[in-house]
C-alpha positions in Angstrom: 0.0 0.0 0.0 2.9 2.4 -0.6 1.8 5.9 -1.1 1.5 8.1 -4.2 1.2 11.2 -2.0 2.6 14.6 -2.6 2.8 17.6 -0.3 -0.1 20.0 -0.4 -2.7 17.6 -1.9 -6.3 17.5 -0.7 -7.7 14.0 -0.7 -11.3 13.7 -1.8 -14.3 12.4 0.1 -16.1 9.3 -1.1 -19.0 11.6 -2.3 -16.6 13.7 -4.3 -15.0 10.6 -5.8 -18.5 9.3 -6.8 -19.2 12.5 -8.7 -16.1 12.4 -10.9 -15.3 8.7 -11.0 -17.0 8.1 -14.4 -14.7 10.7 -16.0 -11.6 9.5 -14.3 -12.4 5.9 -15.3 -13.0 6.8 -18.9 -9.7 8.8 -19.2 -7.8 6.0 -17.5 -9.1 3.5 -20.0 -8.2 5.8 -22.9 -4.7 6.1 -21.5 -4.3 2.4 -21.2 -5.4 1.9 -24.8 -2.8 4.4 -26.0 0.0 2.9 -24.0 -1.0 -0.6 -25.1 -0.7 0.2 -28.8 2.4 2.5 -28.4 4.3 -0.3 -26.7 3.8 -2.7 -29.6 6.6 -1.2 -31.6 8.7 -0.1 -28.7 12.3 -1.3 -28.3 12.7 -4.2 -25.9 13.6 -3.1 -22.4 16.4 -4.3 -20.3 15.5 -6.9 -17.6 15.7 -5.0 -14.3 14.3 -5.7 -10.9 14.2 -4.5 -7.3 12.8 -5.2 -3.8 10.5 -3.2 -1.6 11.2 -3.9 2.0 9.0 -2.7 4.9 10.2 -2.0 8.4 8.8 -1.6 11.9 10.2 1.0 14.3 10.5 -0.1 17.9 11.5 1.5 21.2 12.9 -0.6 24.1 12.5 0.2 27.7 15.0 -2.1 29.2 14.2 -1.2 32.8 10.5 -1.8 32.5 11.1 -4.7 30.1 8.7 -3.4 27.4 9.0 -3.0 23.6 6.6 -0.5 22.0 6.2 0.6 18.4 7.7 4.1 17.8 5.6 6.7 16.0 8.5 8.6 14.4 8.3 7.7 10.7 7.8 11.3 9.5 10.9 12.6 11.4 12.9 9.5 10.3 12.0 9.9 6.6 13.2 13.5 6.6 16.6 12.4 8.0 16.8 9.5 5.6 16.1 11.7 2.6 19.0 14.0 3.7 21.3 11.0 3.9 20.1 9.9 0.5 21.0 13.2 -1.0 24.6 12.5 0.1 24.4 9.3 -2.0 25.5 7.1 0.9 23.1 4.4 -0.3 20.8 5.6 -3.1 17.4 4.6 -1.8 13.8 5.5 -2.3 12.3 6.0 1.1 8.5 6.0 1.5 6.0 6.3 4.3 3.7 3.4 4.9 0.2 3.1 6.4 1.3 3.4 10.0 3.6 6.0 11.6 5.8 3.2 13.0 6.6 1.9 9.5 8.8 2.9 6.6 9.5 1.3 3.2 12.7 1.2 1.2 13.7 0.2 -2.3 16.9 0.7 -4.2 16.8 4.0 -6.2 18.7 2.2 -9.0 17.3 -1.2 -9.8 19.4 -4.3 -10.0 20.4 -5.4 -13.4 19.2 -8.5 -15.3 22.7 -10.0 -15.1 22.9 -12.9 -12.7 25.8 -11.2 -11.0 23.4 -8.7 -9.6 22.4 -11.1 -6.9 25.7 -10.2 -5.2 24.4 -6.7 -4.5 21.0 -7.6 -3.0 21.8 -8.6 0.6 24.5 -5.8 0.9 21.9 -3.2 -0.3 19.4 -4.5 2.3 21.9 -4.4 5.0 23.0 -0.8 4.1 19.4 0.4 4.1 18.7 -1.2 7.5 21.9 0.4 8.9 20.9 3.8 7.6 17.6 3.6 9.3 19.2 2.6 12.6 21.8 5.3 12.4 19.1 7.9 11.7 17.1 6.8 14.7 19.9 8.0 16.9 19.4 5.9 20.0 20.5 2.5 21.2 17.0 2.1 22.7 15.5 2.2 19.3 15.5 -0.6 16.7 14.4 -1.2 13.1 12.9 -4.7 12.5 11.7 -6.4 9.4 8.9 -8.5 10.8 5.4 -9.3 9.5 3.6 -7.6 12.3 4.3 -6.2 15.8 2.9 -8.9 18.1 0.9 -6.6 20.4 -0.6 -4.1 17.9 -4.0 -3.1 19.3 -3.3 -3.8 22.9 -3.5 -1.0 25.5 -0.6 1.5 25.2 1.2 -0.4 22.5 2.7 2.8 20.9 5.3 5.3 22.0 4.1 7.9 22.8 1.0 6.2 24.1 -2.4 7.1 22.6 -5.8 5.6 23.2 -8.2 4.6 20.5 -11.5 6.5 20.1 -14.3 4.1 19.0 -16.9 6.9 18.8 -15.2 9.7 16.8 -12.2 10.5 14.6 -11.1 8.9 11.4 -10.7 5.2 12.2 -13.2 4.8 15.1 -11.3 1.7 16.0 -11.8 -0.3 19.2 -8.1 -1.1 19.3 -5.9 1.3 17.2 -5.7 5.1 17.8 -5.9 7.6 14.9 -2.4 8.9 15.8 -1.0 5.7 14.2 -2.2 6.8 10.7 0.6 8.2 8.5 -0.3 11.0 6.2 -3.4 12.4 4.6 -3.6 9.7 1.9 -4.0 6.9 4.4 -6.5 8.9 6.4 -8.6 9.3 3.2 -8.2 5.6 2.6 -9.4 4.8 6.1 -12.4 7.1 5.9 -13.6 6.0 2.5 -13.0 2.4 3.2 -15.1 2.5 6.3 -17.9 4.2 4.4 -17.7 1.4 1.9 -17.9 -1.1 4.7 -21.1 0.5 5.9 -20.1 0.6 9.5 -18.7 -2.9 9.7 -16.2 -2.6 12.5 -14.6 -5.9 13.3 -13.6 -9.2 11.7 -12.1 -12.2 13.3 -9.3 -14.7 12.9 -9.0 -18.1 14.6 -7.0 -18.2 17.9 -4.5 -20.9 18.6 -6.0 -23.2 21.2 -3.5 -24.2 23.9 -4.0 -26.2 27.1 -5.4 -23.3 29.1 -6.9 -21.1 26.3 -10.5 -20.2 27.1 -12.8 -22.6 25.4 -14.9 -21.1 23.9 -12.7 -18.1 23.5 -15.0 -15.1 23.7 -14.2 -11.4 24.2 -16.3 -8.7 25.8 -15.7 -5.8 23.5 -17.4 -3.3 25.8 -14.1 -3.0 27.6 -12.7 -1.4 24.4 -15.6 1.0 24.1 -18.0 -1.0 22.0 -21.6 -0.5 23.0 -22.7 -3.7 21.3 -25.2 -2.2 18.9 -24.1 -4.3 16.0 -24.4 -8.0 16.4 -22.0 -8.6 13.5 -19.3 -7.1 15.7 -19.4 -10.0 18.1 -16.7 -12.6 17.6 -17.6 -16.2 17.0 -16.3 -18.8 19.4 -12.5 -19.4 19.4 -11.7 -16.3 17.3 -10.1 -13.0 18.2 -11.5 -9.7 17.1 -9.5 -7.3 14.9 -10.6 -4.4 12.7 -9.7 -2.6 9.5 -6.7 -0.8 11.0 -4.7 -4.0 11.5 -4.2 -4.7 7.8 -2.3 -1.4 7.5 0.2 -2.4 10.2 1.6 -5.5 8.6 4.9 -5.6 6.6 5.7 -7.3 3.4 8.6 -8.0 1.1 7.7 -7.3 -2.6 9.8 -8.1 -5.7 9.2 -6.1 -8.9 10.7 -7.1 -12.3 10.8 -5.1 -15.5 10.0 -7.3 -18.5 11.4 -6.7 -22.0 7.9 -6.1 -23.4 4.2 -6.6 -22.7 4.1 -10.2 -23.9 6.9 -11.2 -21.5 5.3 -9.2 -18.7 2.0 -11.1 -19.2 3.9 -14.4 -19.2 5.6 -13.5 -15.9 2.4 -12.4 -14.3 0.6 -15.6 -15.2 3.4 -18.0 -14.3 4.1 -16.3 -10.9 0.4 -16.4 -9.9 0.4 -20.1 -9.0 3.6 -19.6 -7.0 2.1 -17.1 -4.7 0.7 -19.5 -2.1 3.8 -21.7 -2.2 6.1 -18.8 -1.4 3.6 -17.3 1.0 3.7 -20.5 3.1 7.5 -20.6 3.0 7.8 -16.9 4.1 5.1 -17.2 6.8 6.1 -14.8 9.6 3.0 -13.4 11.2 1.5 -15.8 13.8 0.7 -13.3 16.6 -2.0 -10.6 16.6 -3.3 -8.3 19.3 -1.1 -10.1 21.9 -2.5 -13.6 21.1 -1.1 -16.6 19.2 -3.4 -17.1 16.2 -4.0 -20.2 14.2 -2.8 -18.6 11.0 0.9 -17.9 10.1 0.6 -15.1 7.4 -0.6 -11.6 7.2 -2.6 -12.2 4.0 -5.9 -13.4 5.5 -6.1 -10.0 7.4 -5.9 -8.1 4.1 -8.5 -10.4 2.4 -11.0 -9.9 5.3 -10.5 -6.2 5.9 -10.6 -5.1 2.3 -13.7 -7.2 1.5 -16.6 -5.0 0.5 -19.0 -7.9 -0.1 -21.6 -6.3 2.3 -21.9 -3.1 0.3 -22.6 -1.8 -3.2 -19.9 0.1 -4.9 -20.8 3.6 -5.7 -20.5 3.3 -9.4 -22.8 0.3 -9.4 -25.6 2.5 -8.1 -25.3 4.2 -11.5 -24.8 0.9 -13.4 -26.9 -1.8 -11.8 -26.6 -4.2 -14.7 -22.8 -4.7 -14.0 -22.3 -7.2 -11.2 -19.6 -6.6 -8.7 -16.4 -8.7 -8.2 -16.6 -11.3 -5.5 -13.0 -11.0 -4.3 -11.6 -8.6 -1.8 -9.7 -5.5 -2.9 -6.5 -7.3 -1.7 -6.7 -10.9 -2.7 -5.3 -13.5 -5.1 -5.3 -12.8 -8.8 -8.7 -12.9 -10.4 -7.8 -13.7 -14.0 -4.8 -14.5 -16.2 -3.4 -11.9 -18.6 -2.3 -14.2 -21.5 -4.9 -15.3 -24.0 -3.5 -18.9 -23.9 -4.4 -19.1 -20.2 -7.9 -17.8 -20.4 -9.3 -21.3 -20.2 -8.1 -21.4 -16.6 -10.2 -18.4 -15.5 -12.7 -20.7 -13.9 -13.8 -18.2 -11.2 -16.3 -15.4 -11.7 -14.7 -12.2 -12.8 -17.3 -9.5 -12.7 -16.8 -6.2 -14.5 -18.3 -3.3 -16.3 -19.4 -4.5 -19.7 -19.1 -1.0 -21.1 -15.4 -0.7 -20.3 -14.8 -4.3 -21.6 -16.4 -3.4 -25.0 -14.5 -0.1 -25.2 -11.2 -2.0 -24.8 -12.2 -4.7 -27.4 -13.4 -2.1 -29.9 -10.0 -0.3 -29.7 -8.0 -3.3 -30.5 -7.1 -4.7 -27.0 -7.2 -8.5 -27.0 -9.9 -10.2 -25.0 -7.7 -11.5 -22.2 -6.1 -8.2 -21.6 -9.4 -6.4 -21.8 -10.8 -8.7 -19.1 -7.8 -8.2 -16.9 -7.9 -4.4 -17.2 -11.7 -4.2 -16.8 -11.5 -6.1 -13.6 -9.4 -3.4 -12.0 -12.2 -0.9 -12.6 -14.8 -2.9 -10.7 -14.0 -0.9 -7.6 -14.0 2.8 -6.8 -10.7 4.3 -5.6 -10.3 4.7 -1.9 -7.9 7.5 -2.4 -8.0 10.3 -5.0 -6.5 13.7 -4.7 -7.3 17.1 -6.3 -4.0 17.0 -8.1 -4.9 13.7 -9.8 -8.4 15.1 -10.7 -6.8 18.3 -12.1 -4.6 16.1 -14.4 -7.7 14.4 -15.7 -8.8 17.6 -17.4 -5.5 19.2 -18.1 -2.0 18.2 -19.1 -0.7 15.2 -17.1 2.6 15.0 -15.2 2.8 11.3 -16.3 0.7 10.1 -19.2 -0.5 7.0 -17.4 -0.9 8.6 -14.0 -4.7 8.1 -13.7 -4.5 4.4 -14.7 -1.8 4.0 -12.0 -4.2 5.7 -9.5 -6.8 3.1 -10.3 -4.3 0.3 -10.1 -2.9 1.6 -6.8 -6.4 1.0 -5.2 -6.3 -2.7 -6.0 -3.9 -5.1 -4.3 -3.7 -8.5 -6.0 -1.1 -11.0 -5.1 0.6 -10.3 -8.5 0.3 -7.0 -10.2 0.9 -6.1 -13.8 2.1 -2.5 -14.0 2.0 -0.3 -17.1 5.0 1.6 -18.4 5.8 5.0 -17.1 8.2 7.6 -18.4 11.1 5.8 -16.8 10.0 2.1 -16.6 8.6 -0.5 -19.0 6.0 -3.1 -18.2 6.6 -4.5 -14.7 5.3 -7.3 -12.6 5.1 -7.0 -8.9 5.1 -10.1 -6.7 3.3 -9.3 -3.5 2.5 -12.3 -1.2 5.7 -12.6 0.8 5.8 -11.9 4.5 9.0 -9.9 5.3 11.7 -11.9 7.1 13.7 -11.0 10.1 17.1 -11.0 8.4 18.6 -9.5 5.3 19.9 -12.9 4.3 16.4 -14.4 4.3 14.9 -11.4 2.4 17.7 -11.6 -0.1 17.1 -15.3 -0.5 13.5 -15.0 -1.3 14.0 -12.0 -3.6 16.8 -13.8 -5.6 14.8 -17.0 -5.7 11.8 -15.2 -7.3 14.0 -13.6 -9.9 16.1 -16.7 -10.8 12.9 -18.8 -11.0 11.4 -16.2 -13.3 14.5 -16.4 -15.6 14.2 -20.2 -15.7 10.5 -20.0 -16.5 11.3 -17.7 -19.4 14.3 -19.6 -20.7 12.7 -23.0 -20.7 9.1 -22.0 -21.5 7.8 -23.6 -18.2 4.1 -23.6 -17.7 3.0 -23.5 -14.0 -0.5 -22.2 -14.7 -3.4 -23.7 -12.7 -7.1 -23.0 -12.7 -7.7 -19.8 -10.7 -10.0 -21.8 -8.3 -7.1 -24.0 -7.4 -4.8 -21.0 -6.8 -7.5 -19.5 -4.5 -7.7 -22.8 -2.6 -3.9 -22.9 -2.3 -3.9 -19.3 -0.9 -6.3 -20.4 1.8 -4.1 -23.4 2.6 -0.9 -21.4 2.7 -1.9 -19.2 5.6 -2.7 -22.1 7.9 -0.5 -22.8 10.9 2.7 -24.6 9.8 1.3 -25.1 6.3 4.8 -25.9 4.9 5.0 -29.2 6.9 1.3 -30.0 7.4 -0.5 -29.1 4.1 -0.5 -30.0 0.5 -1.0 -27.7 -2.5 -2.4 -28.1 -6.0 0.4 -27.9 -8.5 0.9 -28.9 -12.2 2.3 -32.4 -12.7 3.9 -31.6 -16.1 5.2 -28.0 -16.2 6.7 -28.7 -19.7 3.3 -29.4 -21.2 2.3 -25.9 -22.4 0.0 -26.3 -25.4 2.9 -26.0 -27.9 2.8 -22.2 -27.7 6.4 -22.2 -26.6 9.1 -24.8 -27.5 11.6 -26.3 -25.1 14.8 -27.4 -26.8 15.8 -31.0 -26.1 19.4 -29.9 -25.6 18.2 -28.2 -22.4 17.6 -31.6 -20.9 13.8 -31.4 -21.3 11.6 -33.2 -23.8 10.7 -31.5 -27.1 7.2 -30.1 -27.3 5.5 -29.9 -30.7 2.0 -29.3 -32.1 -1.0 -27.7 -30.4 -2.1 -29.5 -27.2 -5.6 -28.9 -26.0 -5.8 -31.1 -22.9 -6.6 -29.5 -19.6 -3.5 -29.2 -17.4 -3.0 -32.2 -15.1 -2.4 -31.3 -11.5 -2.2 -33.0 -8.1 -1.7 -32.3 -4.5 2.0 -31.9 -3.5 3.8 -30.8 -0.4 5.9 -27.6 -0.4 9.0 -29.9 -0.2 8.0 -31.8 -3.3 7.2 -28.6 -5.3 10.4 -26.8 -4.3 12.9 -29.6 -4.0 11.2 -32.2 -6.3 10.2 -35.8 -5.8 11.8 -39.1 -6.9 10.6 -40.2 -10.3 8.1 -37.3 -10.3 7.9 -33.6 -10.3 11.4 -32.2 -10.9 11.3 -29.4 -8.3 11.7 -25.6 -8.7 15.2 -25.5 -7.2 16.6 -28.1 -9.5 15.2 -26.1 -12.4 16.9 -23.0 -11.2 20.1 -24.9 -10.7 19.8 -26.1 -14.3 19.3 -22.5 -15.4 22.5 -21.5 -13.6 24.4 -24.5 -15.1 23.4 -23.5 -18.6 24.7 -19.9 -18.3 27.7 -19.3 -20.5 29.6 -17.5 -17.8 29.0 -17.3 -14.1 31.8 -16.6 -11.6 32.4 -18.7 -8.6 31.4 -16.0 -6.1 28.1 -15.5 -7.8 27.3 -19.2 -7.9 28.3 -19.8 -4.3 26.0 -16.9 -3.3 23.1 -18.3 -5.3 23.7 -21.8 -3.8 23.5 -20.3 -0.3 20.2 -18.7 -1.0 18.8 -21.8 -2.8 19.9 -24.1 0.0 18.1 -21.9 2.5 14.9 -21.9 0.4 15.2 -25.7 0.0 15.6 -26.3 3.7 12.7 -24.0 4.5 10.5 -26.0 2.1 11.6 -29.3 3.6 10.9 -28.1 7.1 14.5 -28.6 8.2 14.7 -24.8 8.7 11.7 -23.4 10.5 9.6 -20.6 9.1 9.7 -17.4 11.1 6.2 -18.0 12.3 7.0 -21.5 13.6 10.1 -20.1 15.4 8.1 -17.3 17.0 5.5 -19.8 18.2 8.1 -22.0 19.7 9.8 -19.0 21.4 6.6 -17.9 23.0 5.5 -21.4 24.0 8.8 -22.2 25.6 9.0 -18.8 27.5 9.0 -19.1 31.3 6.2 -16.6 31.6 3.9 -18.3 29.1 0.8 -19.7 30.8 -0.4 -22.0 27.9 -3.3 -19.6 27.4 -2.3 -18.3 23.9 -1.5 -14.9 25.4 1.7 -13.1 24.5 2.2 -10.9 27.5 4.2 -7.6 27.7 7.2 -9.4 29.1 7.1 -12.3 26.5 6.8 -9.7 23.8 9.8 -7.7 25.1 12.0 -10.8 25.2 10.8 -11.8 21.7 11.5 -8.4 20.3 14.9 -8.3 21.9 15.7 -11.7 20.3 14.4 -10.6 16.9 16.6 -7.5 17.1 19.6 -9.5 18.0 19.1 -11.9 15.1 18.4 -9.1 12.7 21.7 -7.5 13.4 23.9 -10.6 13.6 26.2 -11.0 10.7 25.5 -14.5 9.3 28.3 -16.9 8.7 27.1 -19.7 6.4 23.9 -21.0 8.0 22.4 -18.2 10.0 19.2 -20.0 11.0 20.9 -23.2 11.9 23.4 -21.5 14.1 21.1 -19.0 15.8 17.5 -19.8 15.4 17.5 -23.6 15.9 19.6 -23.2 19.0 17.3 -20.4 20.2 
């Protein structure tokens, strides 16, 4: 949810957006059509990529044994931008939803050469160190973790603020308005809550331990709820959260620039089935509101709290014949972008027929028209007067308004249109951020190398969208890596003959047009990533084959790649625990833990101290084997 905010903008109310949305939408569609056709004859772009890493700011009180989130992102960003102007580590720093979060990405993307993987971990470490230096106190820390464990508990911020359930922007039972960072996110909160029609809380399953209340029920009146809405009551064995929580979680995202639109669409479609697999491997968010939950990832929070199923979108009131999408604003991909994969769009993709016909009539192919139209099934949560002005006048960026529409949708993989400086890009979004730079570099590099292998060998990982959705549900479950199975294609070389794989690459020749539905089966994460005997070859062996086939790769680069791939392989096999599993084990083995699912202030302090220690330890060979497994 990184911002597109500029100083001095006024963010529109939902009523103002409703009045101008038809014009905005029409102009955005026109701009997409223009860019779509202009890019057909464009020179192929260089393969570039970069990460977006999100951080949580923490203050430690070592006398009182507490760790609170620190509401200092605005001040910190000003210092970081000053450092960046000195070119210490060229970085793009951005605010995030909460004032205890910041985001970084390299100002200059990594090159498409495989040697670029040598720069990734060092860049992440430099950025982390710049944040820590700018914070200016040994009592402060910067952590890359999926979520602060006690968000929403009393006095979880520094300075302390109380939530106000009856007035203000958020009207949250748990999170004060002072946490919201910037006018854009305030506008998002206000407009989203209006779209939710007053729906205040959702619920996620609690982890049941020996002394956990059964049924686990909460009295929300202690948080200021007057109990007027029955839908606010949590069901048994589930904890209450609200919309504010999804904006306090951190992610690791990887964006790759493709050579052209065809390649971007291919990358988008082939990465879509990988989202649940890598989400399970990166699971790092098992604790919410001071309780152990029965999920391991942040993704279900986003799906629930960006779900507008209970309300009618504003534009639909003017166009009742167009049904609304059934997915949340942040959810798994709704449809594939390549025409050859349209047969796998087996879920309902509702959209405005007028926009769809406009795109078709202007020469946009059906698959791309369906993909783009789906983005316009929702109103923007955030729209500024600057963006509206550009709609009627000259634009700062020719595709700005389309980007605004796209920025109000958060699918697991996002196809991004060219700008003045970038070509077609694909953003991979499902990863929970990891505690260490080594882990974050490992996941980032794995996504990029696997993409390169997919393109080189014409691999086909595409599944029916319904199976991807099912896998996403499975991936967030507790310890899904070891306990669950996922739908995956049995023959990833069987790709309808649309691409050819050379036999000299070690794979069988594909010829002719094949029309059979893809064959898939249930596999463990270990089988998908590492392969199985006389069966699925495994993603890591395919990446290793890609590296073996490179004409030149120096020893240092190959050793670095091997370290990252070994880590991913051990994470998939369960030999190396996910961050979520490690956190659970830390809490459950803590002397103060009462087997009641509660993560107390003291347990949280010790956990955060340990996370900080691990985040700043320089790894030698196997970081997690040496430090995490020995606790």
